[in-house]
Backbone as CSV, one residue per row, in Angstrom:
resi,resn,N_x,N_y,N_z,CA_x,CA_y,CA_z,C_x,C_y,C_z
1,MET,62.208,-109.418,-24.922,61.684,-108.217,-26.521,62.795,-108.176,-27.545
2,SER,61.995,-108.298,-28.464,63.343,-108.516,-29.433,64.189,-107.604,-30.568
3,ARG,65.232,-107.308,-30.212,65.898,-106.236,-30.702,65.762,-106.156,-32.270
4,GLU,65.887,-104.692,-32.635,65.243,-104.432,-33.841,66.841,-104.526,-34.788
5,PRO,66.060,-104.891,-35.985,67.676,-105.199,-36.806,68.348,-103.934,-37.274
6,THR,69.695,-104.050,-37.786,70.340,-102.624,-37.961,70.025,-102.157,-39.112
7,ALA,69.832,-100.972,-39.160,69.368,-100.683,-40.811,70.322,-100.803,-41.728
8,TRP,69.860,-100.625,-42.753,70.609,-101.323,-44.197,71.738,-100.416,-44.524
9,ALA,71.404,-99.093,-43.864,72.472,-97.750,-44.061,73.718,-98.305,-43.075
10,GLU,72.960,-98.290,-41.798,73.933,-98.825,-41.026,75.041,-99.753,-41.374
11,VAL,74.480,-100.708,-41.916,75.740,-101.873,-42.090,76.512,-101.379,-43.331
12,VAL,75.637,-100.823,-44.013,77.091,-100.202,-45.383,77.857,-99.220,-44.595
13,GLU,77.438,-98.653,-43.894,78.629,-97.815,-42.850,79.780,-98.846,-41.942
14,LEU,78.916,-100.159,-41.674,80.056,-100.229,-41.085,80.903,-101.068,-41.695
15,LEU,80.115,-101.948,-42.816,80.967,-102.804,-43.954,82.215,-102.329,-44.905
16,VAL,81.902,-101.192,-45.019,82.541,-100.249,-45.982,84.030,-100.086,-45.601
17,PRO,84.004,-99.588,-44.775,85.173,-99.229,-43.895,85.948,-100.682,-43.422
18,ALA,85.006,-101.571,-42.886,85.875,-103.419,-42.639,86.125,-103.948,-43.709
19,THR,85.521,-103.736,-44.841,86.250,-104.280,-45.617,87.684,-103.601,-46.349
20,GLY,87.730,-102.224,-46.194,89.112,-101.428,-46.552,89.977,-102.313,-45.946
21,GLU,89.641,-102.333,-44.563,90.791,-102.532,-43.325,90.746,-104.236,-43.979
22,THR,90.024,-105.066,-44.219,90.398,-106.659,-44.766,91.273,-106.612,-45.848
23,LEU,91.043,-105.777,-46.842,91.910,-105.534,-48.193,93.029,-105.033,-47.755
24,TYR,93.313,-104.034,-47.033,94.935,-103.685,-46.589,95.561,-104.692,-45.780
25,MET,94.730,-105.458,-44.719,95.611,-106.257,-43.888,95.615,-107.675,-44.998
26,VAL,95.225,-107.991,-45.829,95.045,-108.982,-46.825,96.419,-108.780,-48.017
27,GLY,96.125,-107.667,-48.354,96.944,-107.202,-49.378,98.488,-106.868,-48.644
28,VAL,98.559,-106.359,-47.335,100.173,-106.207,-47.118,100.744,-107.598,-46.815
29,SER,99.953,-108.483,-46.260,100.846,-109.528,-45.571,100.648,-110.619,-46.990
30,THR,100.099,-110.398,-47.745,100.093,-111.310,-48.981,101.290,-110.800,-49.825
31,VAL,101.779,-109.550,-49.967,103.049,-108.943,-50.587,104.233,-109.630,-50.029
32,LEU,104.214,-109.392,-48.319,105.195,-109.955,-47.685,105.278,-111.081,-47.448
33,ALA,104.377,-112.385,-47.544,104.562,-113.624,-47.864,105.096,-113.980,-48.958
34,ALA,104.486,-113.404,-50.285,105.329,-113.525,-51.295,106.881,-113.454,-51.212
35,VAL,107.099,-111.808,-50.738,108.695,-111.689,-50.696,109.603,-112.648,-50.046
36,PHE,108.675,-112.846,-48.754,109.724,-114.100,-48.151,109.564,-115.632,-48.190
37,GLY,108.313,-115.400,-49.092,108.360,-117.155,-48.906,108.672,-117.304,-50.232
38,ILE,108.697,-116.960,-51.422,109.365,-117.627,-52.703,110.555,-118.097,-52.508
39,PRO,111.389,-116.962,-51.743,113.102,-117.235,-51.549,113.149,-118.453,-50.896
40,LEU,112.357,-118.747,-49.725,112.178,-119.713,-48.868,111.861,-121.461,-49.570
41,GLY,110.963,-120.729,-50.740,110.328,-122.152,-51.673,111.743,-122.369,-52.493
42,VAL,112.041,-121.458,-53.097,113.509,-121.714,-53.922,114.653,-122.486,-53.227
43,LEU,114.941,-122.329,-51.833,115.900,-122.398,-51.063,115.647,-124.147,-51.019
44,LEU,114.063,-123.795,-50.445,114.000,-125.488,-50.203,114.016,-126.408,-51.528
45,HIS,113.766,-125.923,-52.584,113.895,-126.747,-53.564,115.244,-126.796,-54.040
46,LEU,116.260,-126.034,-53.611,117.826,-126.432,-53.982,118.627,-127.331,-53.514
47,THR,117.966,-126.715,-52.081,118.558,-127.850,-50.995,118.507,-129.500,-51.211
48,ALA,116.900,-129.465,-51.648,116.040,-130.723,-51.581,117.538,-132.060,-52.503
49,PRO,117.044,-133.410,-51.597,117.946,-134.365,-52.642,117.589,-134.044,-54.142
50,GLY,118.353,-134.194,-54.974,118.410,-134.263,-56.439,118.265,-132.845,-56.644
51,GLY,118.110,-131.891,-55.932,117.700,-130.184,-56.575,119.623,-130.000,-56.872
52,LEU,119.807,-128.755,-57.295,121.137,-128.167,-57.414,122.176,-128.318,-56.810
53,HIS,121.561,-127.908,-55.546,122.458,-127.806,-54.203,122.024,-128.750,-53.237
54,PRO,121.965,-130.099,-53.377,121.614,-130.470,-52.039,121.798,-130.596,-50.543
55,ARG,121.466,-130.270,-49.830,121.652,-130.171,-48.440,121.047,-131.010,-47.476
56,PRO,120.988,-132.114,-47.500,120.106,-133.113,-46.408,120.242,-132.212,-45.041
57,ALA,121.260,-131.999,-44.551,121.368,-131.086,-43.094,119.803,-129.611,-43.209
58,LEU,120.436,-129.006,-43.636,119.657,-127.968,-44.034,118.258,-127.918,-44.322
59,HIS,118.056,-129.019,-45.534,116.578,-128.940,-46.142,115.613,-129.678,-44.627
60,ARG,116.072,-130.806,-43.875,115.550,-130.900,-43.331,115.195,-129.965,-41.932
61,VAL,116.073,-128.809,-41.940,115.761,-128.202,-40.757,114.474,-127.084,-41.585
62,LEU,115.033,-126.724,-42.704,113.593,-125.789,-43.310,112.464,-126.549,-42.795
63,GLY,112.612,-127.684,-43.696,111.516,-128.386,-44.005,110.528,-128.532,-42.486
64,ALA,111.386,-128.912,-41.476,110.603,-128.869,-39.829,110.324,-127.646,-39.475
65,VAL,110.619,-126.713,-39.785,110.682,-125.039,-39.454,108.865,-124.530,-40.383
66,VAL,109.223,-125.239,-41.881,107.367,-124.896,-42.111,106.698,-125.525,-42.111
67,ASP,106.747,-126.873,-41.612,106.273,-127.873,-41.016,105.232,-126.955,-40.266
68,LEU,106.224,-126.645,-39.130,105.749,-126.535,-37.645,104.830,-125.245,-37.976
69,GLY,105.334,-124.024,-39.090,104.563,-123.137,-38.861,103.308,-123.224,-39.996
70,ARG,102.975,-124.209,-40.414,101.825,-124.340,-41.331,101.112,-125.367,-40.354
71,ALA,101.900,-125.801,-39.400,100.899,-126.824,-38.337,100.174,-125.568,-37.601
72,MET,100.814,-124.642,-37.371,100.260,-123.970,-36.233,99.064,-123.465,-36.352
73,PRO,97.943,-123.904,-35.384,96.816,-122.832,-35.380,96.915,-121.184,-35.463
74,PHE,96.561,-120.535,-36.490,96.182,-119.004,-36.546,95.987,-118.343,-35.478
75,LEU,94.776,-118.438,-34.425,95.095,-118.138,-33.043,95.983,-118.240,-32.002
76,VAL,96.690,-119.035,-32.313,97.895,-119.617,-31.025,98.719,-118.966,-31.855
77,LEU,98.670,-118.691,-33.348,100.210,-118.162,-33.462,99.881,-116.417,-33.544
78,LEU,98.524,-115.878,-33.060,98.427,-114.428,-32.793,98.602,-114.340,-31.511
79,VAL,98.668,-114.900,-30.834,98.930,-114.964,-29.037,100.508,-115.239,-28.912
80,LEU,100.848,-115.772,-29.532,102.525,-115.907,-29.841,103.497,-114.988,-30.087
81,LEU,102.648,-114.285,-30.837,103.562,-113.041,-31.784,103.006,-111.772,-31.034
82,LEU,102.379,-111.947,-29.949,102.069,-110.433,-29.384,102.953,-109.727,-29.125
83,SER,103.967,-110.223,-28.622,105.125,-109.154,-27.873,106.119,-108.306,-28.905
84,VAL,106.115,-109.934,-30.329,106.507,-109.698,-31.303,106.084,-108.341,-32.262
85,THR,104.883,-108.471,-32.331,103.947,-107.715,-33.191,103.839,-106.123,-32.239
86,ARG,103.730,-106.108,-30.912,104.093,-104.814,-29.962,105.353,-104.281,-30.060
87,PHE,106.740,-105.004,-30.438,107.847,-104.668,-30.682,108.267,-104.081,-32.153
88,LEU,106.712,-104.896,-32.873,107.045,-103.723,-34.405,106.417,-102.621,-35.320
89,VAL,104.975,-103.069,-34.286,104.280,-101.831,-34.811,103.681,-100.859,-33.240
90,GLY,104.427,-101.358,-32.016,103.769,-100.530,-31.451,102.675,-100.860,-30.606
91,SER,102.007,-101.631,-30.930,100.200,-102.489,-30.726,100.185,-103.823,-30.796
92,THR,99.147,-104.000,-30.566,98.729,-105.486,-30.613,97.410,-105.178,-30.971
93,ILE,96.949,-104.037,-31.162,95.295,-104.004,-32.116,95.194,-103.396,-32.940
94,GLY,94.477,-103.807,-34.105,94.359,-102.879,-35.000,94.983,-103.490,-36.560
95,PRO,94.306,-103.322,-37.464,94.839,-103.973,-38.853,96.052,-103.845,-38.837
96,THR,97.164,-103.147,-38.839,98.555,-102.789,-38.780,99.023,-104.082,-37.959
97,ALA,98.238,-104.303,-36.754,99.206,-105.217,-35.745,98.909,-106.532,-36.599
98,ALA,97.651,-106.740,-37.307,97.329,-108.213,-37.639,98.551,-108.430,-38.948
99,ILE,98.684,-107.476,-39.607,99.712,-107.927,-40.540,101.103,-108.827,-40.118
100,VAL,101.489,-108.608,-39.003,102.348,-109.333,-38.631,101.932,-111.337,-38.340
101,PRO,101.333,-111.155,-37.238,100.361,-112.727,-37.463,100.463,-113.518,-38.899
102,LEU,99.508,-112.290,-39.628,98.988,-112.856,-40.955,100.101,-113.345,-42.219
103,ALA,101.395,-112.064,-41.833,102.083,-112.348,-42.898,103.294,-113.488,-42.294
104,VAL,103.722,-113.731,-40.912,104.598,-114.840,-40.449,103.834,-116.514,-41.134
105,GLY,102.545,-116.100,-40.585,102.131,-117.407,-40.861,101.523,-117.739,-42.411
106,ALA,101.666,-117.089,-42.960,101.368,-117.276,-44.993,102.516,-117.907,-45.139
107,ILE,103.836,-117.084,-44.627,105.805,-117.273,-45.020,105.614,-118.489,-45.240
108,PRO,105.393,-119.390,-44.305,105.857,-121.251,-44.452,104.503,-121.775,-45.796
109,PHE,103.632,-121.226,-45.247,102.843,-121.635,-46.445,102.876,-121.285,-47.886
110,VAL,103.493,-120.254,-48.453,104.229,-119.905,-49.471,104.955,-120.673,-49.997
111,GLY,106.000,-120.579,-49.291,107.469,-121.533,-48.983,106.963,-122.980,-49.609
112,ARG,106.052,-123.450,-48.731,106.092,-124.741,-49.553,105.233,-125.041,-50.695
113,LEU,104.121,-124.126,-51.314,103.977,-124.291,-52.475,104.400,-123.817,-53.445
114,VAL,105.376,-123.050,-53.100,106.916,-122.575,-54.140,107.638,-123.701,-54.412
115,GLN,107.883,-124.797,-53.217,108.530,-125.501,-53.331,107.872,-126.942,-54.594
116,ASN,107.040,-127.048,-54.245,105.852,-127.450,-55.088,105.800,-127.090,-56.715
117,VAL,105.917,-126.092,-56.810,105.745,-125.683,-57.938,106.642,-126.163,-58.793
118,LEU,108.191,-125.685,-57.962,109.202,-125.645,-58.732,109.310,-126.855,-59.110
119,ALA,109.072,-128.017,-58.263,109.268,-129.639,-58.516,108.859,-130.150,-59.929
120,GLU,108.014,-129.261,-60.428,107.271,-129.511,-61.611,107.974,-128.946,-62.672
121,VAL,109.075,-128.337,-62.735,109.785,-127.961,-64.137,110.295,-129.198,-64.249
122,HIS,110.617,-129.859,-65.759,110.782,-130.937,-66.201,112.504,-130.814,-65.863
123,VAL,113.104,-132.078,-65.039,114.940,-131.654,-65.377,115.319,-131.630,-66.487
124,ALA,114.919,-131.825,-66.962,116.080,-131.865,-69.055,116.042,-130.588,-69.304
125,VAL,114.995,-129.149,-68.691,115.100,-127.856,-68.934,116.258,-127.344,-67.747
126,VAL,116.370,-127.893,-66.890,117.300,-127.604,-65.755,118.906,-127.933,-66.033
127,GLU,118.896,-129.355,-66.696,120.021,-129.971,-66.718,120.558,-129.109,-68.518
128,ALA,119.276,-128.700,-69.234,120.085,-128.243,-70.511,120.781,-126.793,-70.019
129,ALA,120.123,-125.883,-68.777,120.802,-124.823,-68.408,122.048,-125.174,-67.836
130,VAL,122.065,-126.022,-67.231,123.326,-126.288,-66.543,124.487,-126.632,-67.276
131,THR,124.065,-127.314,-68.717,125.645,-127.590,-69.707,126.124,-126.350,-70.261
132,THR,125.029,-125.285,-69.938,125.482,-124.228,-70.790,126.811,-122.730,-69.646
133,GLY,126.508,-123.732,-68.586,127.336,-122.617,-67.762,126.769,-121.642,-66.851
134,ALA,125.617,-121.951,-67.153,124.418,-120.583,-66.052,124.959,-120.775,-64.555
135,THR,124.874,-120.019,-64.099,125.249,-119.517,-62.576,123.863,-120.207,-61.801
136,THR,123.447,-121.005,-60.678,122.365,-120.933,-59.889,121.875,-119.678,-59.983
137,MET,121.597,-118.922,-59.790,120.974,-117.485,-59.417,120.208,-117.146,-60.981
138,LYS,120.792,-117.653,-62.376,120.395,-117.379,-63.480,119.245,-118.801,-63.566
139,ILE,119.583,-119.718,-63.250,118.602,-120.677,-63.373,117.711,-120.645,-62.688
140,VAL,117.522,-120.066,-61.460,116.230,-120.007,-60.663,115.972,-118.865,-61.465
141,ARG,116.279,-117.809,-61.874,115.880,-116.897,-62.351,114.973,-116.992,-63.928
142,SER,115.668,-117.403,-64.454,115.425,-117.558,-66.068,114.799,-118.785,-66.479
143,VAL,114.684,-119.899,-65.516,114.602,-121.394,-65.704,113.530,-121.231,-64.572
144,LEU,113.447,-121.672,-63.488,112.683,-122.218,-62.422,111.496,-120.987,-62.538
145,LEU,111.991,-120.267,-62.350,110.733,-119.474,-62.061,110.364,-118.977,-63.272
146,ARG,110.968,-118.354,-64.436,110.010,-118.413,-65.579,109.254,-119.447,-65.949
147,GLU,109.654,-120.076,-65.637,108.850,-121.318,-66.640,107.878,-121.891,-65.504
148,THR,107.667,-121.161,-64.463,106.595,-121.287,-63.634,105.544,-120.100,-63.337
149,VAL,106.214,-118.907,-63.412,105.084,-118.202,-63.372,103.682,-117.936,-63.384
150,PRO,102.967,-118.563,-64.035,101.553,-118.579,-64.051,101.180,-119.505,-62.619
151,ALA,101.808,-120.946,-62.409,101.413,-121.492,-61.164,101.881,-120.811,-60.124
152,LEU,103.226,-120.210,-60.130,103.340,-119.200,-58.801,102.237,-118.411,-58.577
153,LEU,101.992,-117.560,-59.340,100.793,-116.825,-59.271,99.501,-117.406,-58.944
154,GLY,99.345,-118.479,-58.977,98.243,-119.117,-58.442,98.405,-119.355,-56.929
155,ALA,99.787,-120.053,-56.872,99.972,-120.389,-55.285,99.865,-119.120,-54.224
156,ILE,100.285,-117.790,-54.960,100.263,-116.366,-54.322,98.721,-116.307,-54.081
157,GLY,97.530,-116.710,-55.183,96.304,-116.422,-54.956,95.719,-117.431,-53.751
158,VAL,95.975,-118.718,-53.958,95.432,-119.404,-52.842,95.941,-118.896,-51.626
159,THR,97.656,-118.301,-51.122,97.549,-117.805,-50.125,96.905,-116.569,-49.536
160,ALA,96.792,-115.617,-50.818,95.637,-114.164,-50.709,94.314,-115.000,-49.825
161,ILE,93.529,-116.316,-50.477,92.388,-116.136,-50.127,92.555,-117.057,-49.252
162,THR,93.272,-117.573,-48.432,93.830,-118.247,-47.274,93.540,-116.750,-46.042
163,LEU,94.430,-115.799,-46.554,94.306,-114.852,-45.737,93.288,-114.046,-45.102
164,VAL,92.208,-114.152,-46.233,91.315,-113.651,-46.087,90.500,-114.048,-45.022
165,GLY,90.589,-115.506,-44.836,89.710,-116.369,-43.711,90.798,-116.032,-42.257
166,TYR,92.041,-115.822,-42.269,92.949,-115.426,-41.252,92.361,-114.450,-40.848
167,SER,92.279,-113.299,-41.432,92.017,-111.725,-41.250,91.006,-112.100,-40.618
168,ALA,89.845,-112.498,-40.811,88.361,-112.833,-40.488,88.647,-113.264,-38.390
169,MET,89.664,-114.092,-38.445,89.828,-114.573,-37.179,91.053,-113.461,-36.451
170,ALA,91.753,-112.582,-37.284,92.271,-111.894,-36.161,91.486,-110.834,-36.225
171,GLY,90.406,-110.351,-36.473,89.096,-109.711,-35.550,88.638,-109.843,-34.435
172,VAL,88.711,-111.719,-34.335,88.545,-111.330,-33.325,88.800,-111.043,-31.730
173,VAL,90.361,-110.696,-32.182,91.164,-110.411,-31.083,91.201,-108.936,-31.214
174,GLY,90.676,-108.332,-32.095,90.918,-106.588,-32.059,91.661,-106.295,-33.087
175,GLY,91.802,-107.306,-34.507,92.399,-107.065,-35.462,91.688,-105.950,-36.165
176,GLY,90.281,-106.061,-36.234,89.550,-105.132,-37.314,89.154,-105.747,-38.056
177,GLY,88.671,-104.965,-39.137,88.245,-105.679,-40.399,86.718,-106.440,-40.295
178,LEU,86.303,-107.336,-41.142,85.408,-107.950,-41.561,84.908,-109.017,-39.974
179,GLY,86.051,-109.306,-39.875,85.835,-110.169,-38.829,85.803,-109.433,-37.426
180,ASP,85.890,-108.239,-37.158,85.614,-107.766,-36.342,84.151,-107.279,-35.979
181,VAL,83.558,-106.885,-37.480,81.984,-106.595,-37.273,81.196,-107.679,-36.800
182,ALA,81.746,-108.919,-37.815,81.062,-110.233,-37.688,80.800,-110.349,-35.938
183,VAL,81.772,-110.422,-35.224,82.096,-111.165,-33.689,81.474,-109.860,-33.187
184,ARG,82.077,-108.901,-33.043,81.470,-107.883,-31.948,80.008,-107.317,-32.112
185,ILE,79.599,-107.181,-33.142,78.601,-106.882,-33.977,77.254,-107.761,-34.404
186,GLY,77.532,-108.637,-34.917,76.834,-109.960,-35.387,76.188,-110.800,-34.765
187,TYR,77.635,-111.484,-33.924,77.203,-112.218,-32.895,77.193,-111.627,-31.622
188,GLN,77.829,-111.130,-31.024,77.778,-110.491,-29.951,76.435,-109.856,-29.599
189,ARG,75.962,-109.405,-30.432,74.584,-108.434,-30.500,73.348,-109.503,-30.687
190,PHE,73.667,-110.275,-31.198,72.442,-111.117,-31.786,72.084,-110.434,-33.313
191,ASP,72.865,-109.714,-34.074,72.354,-109.179,-35.020,72.310,-109.741,-36.627
192,ASP,71.506,-110.739,-36.874,71.888,-111.228,-37.823,71.662,-110.514,-39.521
193,ARG,71.385,-109.480,-39.366,71.656,-108.604,-40.542,73.205,-108.180,-40.913
194,VAL,73.655,-107.653,-39.640,74.844,-107.363,-39.698,75.708,-109.003,-40.156
195,LEU,75.712,-110.019,-39.070,76.272,-111.263,-39.005,76.410,-111.571,-40.784
196,TRP,75.257,-111.940,-41.184,75.309,-112.361,-42.701,75.549,-111.662,-43.650
197,SER,75.347,-110.655,-43.619,76.047,-109.110,-44.494,77.614,-109.248,-44.450
198,THR,77.856,-109.598,-43.518,79.480,-109.650,-43.266,79.588,-111.154,-44.001
199,VAL,79.540,-112.405,-43.301,79.633,-113.169,-44.284,79.573,-113.129,-45.709
200,LEU,78.449,-112.801,-46.430,78.133,-112.371,-47.629,79.604,-111.651,-48.609
201,VAL,79.645,-110.308,-47.767,80.726,-110.005,-48.182,82.256,-110.787,-48.340
202,LEU,82.364,-111.170,-47.059,83.591,-112.197,-47.006,83.585,-112.937,-48.732
203,ALA,82.366,-113.506,-48.636,82.273,-114.660,-49.853,82.391,-114.192,-51.224
204,VAL,82.163,-112.822,-51.303,82.355,-112.495,-52.625,83.594,-111.511,-52.717
205,LEU,84.581,-111.209,-51.463,85.434,-110.965,-51.479,86.455,-112.124,-51.776
206,THR,86.344,-113.434,-51.521,86.900,-114.614,-51.722,86.708,-115.041,-52.994
207,SER,85.796,-115.100,-53.582,85.605,-115.275,-55.138,86.317,-114.046,-56.193
208,LEU,85.984,-112.872,-55.600,87.132,-111.894,-56.675,88.320,-112.143,-56.585
209,VAL,88.747,-112.349,-55.570,90.087,-112.760,-55.361,90.853,-113.780,-56.083
210,GLN,90.014,-115.515,-55.888,90.323,-115.952,-56.908,90.209,-115.717,-58.265
211,LEU,89.095,-115.277,-58.900,89.387,-114.423,-60.054,89.947,-113.869,-60.667
212,GLY,90.348,-112.641,-59.898,91.595,-111.819,-60.185,92.831,-112.959,-60.817
213,PHE,93.033,-113.529,-59.489,94.396,-114.537,-59.754,94.472,-115.672,-60.864
214,THR,93.134,-116.209,-60.980,93.041,-116.917,-62.150,93.407,-116.203,-63.183
215,LEU,92.562,-115.526,-63.628,92.735,-114.503,-64.910,93.944,-114.315,-65.372
216,ALA,94.697,-113.343,-64.398,96.077,-113.114,-64.378,96.873,-114.289,-64.788
217,ALA,96.830,-115.340,-63.962,97.453,-116.580,-64.574,97.227,-117.264,-65.947
218,ARG,96.286,-117.001,-66.252,95.567,-117.662,-67.431,96.425,-116.416,-68.783
219,ARG,96.522,-115.189,-68.111,97.106,-114.484,-69.335,98.599,-114.128,-69.509
220,LEU,99.269,-114.649,-68.192,100.674,-114.988,-68.233,100.810,-116.275,-69.299
221,ASP,100.089,-116.951,-68.778,100.358,-118.679,-69.550,100.890,-118.083,-71.087
222,ARG,99.479,-117.732,-71.134,99.167,-117.213,-72.647,100.323,-116.614,-73.457
223,ARG,100.739,-115.719,-72.541,101.643,-114.711,-73.046,103.445,-115.729,-72.931
224,ARG,103.179,-116.093,-72.012,104.508,-117.225,-72.303,104.610,-118.385,-73.236
225,HIS,103.665,-119.025,-73.907,103.280,-119.855,-74.687,103.495,-118.925,-76.068
226,ALA,102.701,-117.809,-76.031,102.954,-117.135,-77.767,104.394,-116.847,-77.577
227,SER,105.463,-116.255,-76.698,106.619,-116.081,-76.779,107.927,-117.300,-76.625
228,ALA,107.340,-118.331,-76.682,107.857,-119.637,-77.047,108.273,-120.138,-77.853
């Protein structure tokens, strides 16, 4: 006997709070990834061969850690960080608990993106700042970061989109959000209406995040060129 699909009103009741949980997880973890990932990327850039302060040993260690973090499957990272998550937030279940592995997984991703973005700054611009006697901190703030603001914003946007997908995987192990609805109700209960509605919401959410960051980056780029 076939099971009646969930009524559309109930689907909406499921998706609205789940979407809020997903936005919460993605928003907070994106901010944390930017706060820690941008300095990591700057450090990678400064210590690289040809950087302002080459430190080959430190650069290799940082690079190895970043590459390991990027290569780690997210579900494996979820399991590895269970004890850390429980220590930090007191639980391993729910949207707040999911933020810990989401942020940890995104930090090395942001770090490598930031390093690549900073490497695009023309060396002549940096050398000009060095000849004026500017400190490393001032060069980082006024030259490297200022010249790459739109690209940095684009990198954060890519990270946020990636975290939307990661947050769906977090729902598989009790992280809440749209992933939890898709698996627990859509898949396990064979409810195609809930499953495909969740997929549609995730697709729309991803598109809106991409559009928002793209528009913001373009606006900042126009302002930067107008003030140049």
